[in-house]
C-alpha positions as CSV (number, residue, x, y, z in Angstrom):
1,M,-7.5,-10.6,-18.0
2,T,-10.1,-9.9,-15.3
3,S,-13.9,-9.8,-15.8
4,L,-13.5,-6.0,-16.0
5,D,-11.3,-6.2,-19.0
6,K,-12.7,-5.6,-22.3
7,P,-10.2,-6.7,-25.1
8,T,-9.7,-4.1,-27.9
9,S,-9.8,-5.3,-31.5
10,D,-6.0,-6.1,-31.6
11,T,-6.1,-8.2,-28.4
12,D,-9.3,-10.0,-28.9
13,Q,-8.6,-13.7,-28.9
14,S,-12.1,-15.2,-28.8
15,H,-11.5,-16.8,-32.2
16,R,-8.7,-19.0,-30.9
17,T,-9.4,-22.7,-30.9
18,D,-6.1,-24.3,-29.8
19,P,-6.3,-26.7,-26.8
20,Q,-4.9,-24.2,-24.4
21,H,-8.0,-21.7,-24.9
22,T,-10.6,-24.5,-25.0
23,G,-12.2,-26.3,-22.1
24,G,-13.7,-24.7,-19.0
25,R,-11.5,-26.7,-16.7
26,H,-8.2,-25.6,-18.1
27,A,-9.4,-21.9,-18.1
28,A,-10.6,-22.3,-14.6
29,Q,-7.1,-23.7,-13.6
30,Q,-5.3,-20.9,-15.3
31,D,-7.6,-18.3,-13.6
32,A,-6.8,-20.0,-10.1
33,E,-3.0,-19.9,-10.8
34,S,-3.2,-16.3,-12.0
35,K,-5.1,-15.2,-8.9
36,A,-2.5,-17.0,-6.7
37,V,0.3,-15.2,-8.5
38,T,-1.5,-11.9,-8.2
39,E,-2.1,-12.3,-4.6
40,A,1.4,-13.4,-4.0
41,A,2.8,-10.3,-5.8
42,L,0.6,-7.9,-3.8
43,F,1.5,-9.5,-0.5
44,E,5.2,-9.4,-1.5
45,A,4.8,-5.6,-2.6
46,F,3.7,-4.8,1.0
47,G,6.6,-6.7,2.4
48,G,4.6,-9.8,3.5
49,V,3.8,-10.3,7.2
50,R,7.2,-9.2,8.2
51,G,7.1,-5.9,6.4
52,M,3.7,-5.1,7.8
53,V,4.9,-5.9,11.3
54,E,8.0,-3.8,11.0
55,T,5.9,-0.8,9.7
56,V,3.2,-1.1,12.5
57,L,5.2,-2.4,15.5
58,P,7.1,0.8,16.6
59,G,4.0,2.9,16.6
60,L,2.1,0.3,18.5
61,L,4.8,0.1,21.0
62,F,4.8,3.9,21.4
63,V,1.1,4.0,22.1
64,T,1.4,1.2,24.6
65,I,4.2,2.5,26.6
66,F,2.8,6.0,26.7
67,T,-0.7,4.6,27.7
68,I,1.0,2.8,30.6
69,N,3.4,5.3,32.0
70,K,2.5,8.7,30.3
71,N,6.2,9.2,29.7
72,L,6.8,10.7,26.2
73,N,10.6,10.3,26.4
74,A,10.4,6.6,27.4
75,S,7.8,6.0,24.6
76,A,9.9,7.8,22.0
77,I,13.1,5.9,22.9
78,A,11.5,2.5,23.0
79,A,9.8,3.0,19.6
80,L,12.9,4.4,18.0
81,A,15.0,1.6,19.4
82,V,12.6,-1.2,18.2
83,S,12.6,0.4,14.7
84,L,16.4,0.5,14.6
85,V,16.7,-3.0,15.9
86,L,14.5,-4.2,13.0
87,V,16.7,-2.4,10.4
88,V,19.8,-4.0,12.0
89,V,18.3,-7.5,11.9
90,R,17.4,-6.9,8.1
91,L,20.9,-5.7,7.4
92,I,22.5,-8.7,9.2
93,R,20.3,-11.1,7.0
94,R,21.0,-9.1,4.0
95,D,17.3,-8.5,3.3
96,T,15.6,-5.6,1.8
97,V,15.3,-2.7,4.4
98,K,12.8,-0.5,2.7
99,H,9.9,-1.5,5.0
100,A,12.1,-1.4,8.2
101,F,13.3,2.0,7.1
102,S,9.8,3.2,6.4
103,G,9.1,2.3,10.3
104,V,12.2,4.2,11.3
105,F,11.3,7.4,9.4
106,G,7.7,7.2,10.4
107,V,8.7,6.9,14.1
108,A,11.4,9.6,13.9
109,F,8.9,12.1,12.3
110,G,6.2,11.2,14.8
111,I,8.7,11.6,17.6
112,L,9.9,14.9,16.2
113,F,6.3,16.3,16.1
114,A,5.3,15.0,19.5
115,K,8.5,16.4,21.2
116,M,8.0,19.8,19.5
117,T,4.5,20.1,20.8
118,G,4.9,18.1,24.0
119,D,1.7,16.2,23.2
120,A,1.9,12.5,22.4
121,K,-1.2,12.8,20.2
122,D,1.0,14.5,17.7
123,F,3.1,11.4,17.1
124,Y,0.5,10.6,14.5
125,L,0.4,14.0,12.9
126,P,2.9,13.2,10.1
127,G,0.9,10.1,9.2
128,M,-2.2,12.1,9.1
129,L,-0.6,14.6,6.7
130,Y,0.7,11.8,4.6
131,T,-2.8,10.4,4.4
132,L,-4.3,13.7,3.5
133,G,-1.6,14.0,0.7
134,L,-2.3,10.6,-0.5
135,S,-6.0,11.1,-0.8
136,V,-5.5,14.2,-2.8
137,A,-3.1,12.3,-5.0
138,Y,-5.5,9.4,-5.7
139,I,-8.2,12.0,-6.5
140,A,-6.2,14.1,-8.7
141,T,-4.5,11.3,-10.7
142,A,-8.0,9.6,-11.2
143,A,-9.5,13.1,-12.5
144,A,-6.4,13.3,-14.8
145,G,-7.2,9.9,-16.3
146,V,-3.9,8.3,-14.9
147,P,-5.2,6.7,-11.7
148,L,-2.7,6.3,-8.9
149,I,-3.9,2.6,-8.3
150,G,-2.8,1.8,-11.8
151,L,0.6,3.3,-11.6
152,I,1.2,1.4,-8.5
153,L,-0.3,-1.9,-9.6
154,G,0.9,-1.9,-13.2
155,P,4.4,-2.7,-12.4
156,V,3.4,-5.3,-9.7
157,F,1.4,-7.1,-12.4
158,K,4.1,-6.6,-15.1
159,E,1.9,-4.4,-17.2
160,N,3.7,-1.2,-16.4
161,L,1.4,1.4,-18.2
162,S,0.0,-0.8,-21.0
163,W,-3.3,-1.3,-19.0
164,R,-4.0,2.3,-20.1
165,T,-4.5,1.4,-23.7
166,R,-4.8,-2.4,-23.9
167,N,-7.3,-2.8,-21.1
168,P,-10.0,-0.2,-21.0
169,G,-12.0,-2.0,-18.4
170,R,-8.8,-2.2,-16.2
171,K,-8.4,1.5,-16.5
172,K,-11.9,2.1,-15.6
173,A,-11.6,-0.2,-12.6
174,Y,-8.3,1.5,-11.5
175,T,-10.0,5.0,-11.8
176,R,-13.0,3.9,-9.7
177,A,-10.6,2.4,-7.1
178,S,-8.4,5.5,-7.0
179,Y,-11.6,7.7,-6.4
180,A,-12.7,5.2,-3.8
181,W,-9.4,5.3,-2.0
182,G,-9.1,9.0,-2.3
183,F,-12.5,9.7,-0.7
184,I,-12.0,6.9,2.0
185,L,-8.7,8.5,3.0
186,L,-10.3,12.1,2.9
187,A,-13.1,10.9,5.2
188,K,-10.6,9.4,7.5
189,C,-8.7,12.7,7.6
190,A,-12.0,14.6,8.3
191,I,-12.6,12.3,11.3
192,L,-9.1,12.2,12.7
193,F,-7.9,15.8,12.4
194,P,-10.5,17.2,14.8
195,L,-9.5,14.7,17.5
């Protein structure tokens, strides 16, 4: 449990006196181990460093090449080629391809929008629309009492949906975090769309 969790009567374990639940040093060690496992699970959920690179690299390459030579076609081909190479490398190594495929689809949609309008700035339009949709989803799910952050992190922390009833403090934290992410993403859209 985190400091935000308030156990309900059926999960209150403050009366326990066995050696595992006594002593500050053992509890601190358990907290440190739990934190390390949680951080590792979150890092793995985002694909680790490699997954993040595979998601970001094609778009970064598109912008770099377009900035240098102002050629939309060359930028599009290079970004798509790199994203496809990353997928092939994953397939050869028999790794999961979800993060590499997210890069391919993101690049493909961005190229489609940029080519349709002839403006390289529109490469980012699908991502901006996705961000707007995500902000609405965060805010709507938080308002409905089923915060999106909890729906995402519940399975990562092996709680699934039990946090909704067993951990009222966690539900409150997830709701606040969902509202915060929703409004942050909404502010990002308000800044980026006019550009």
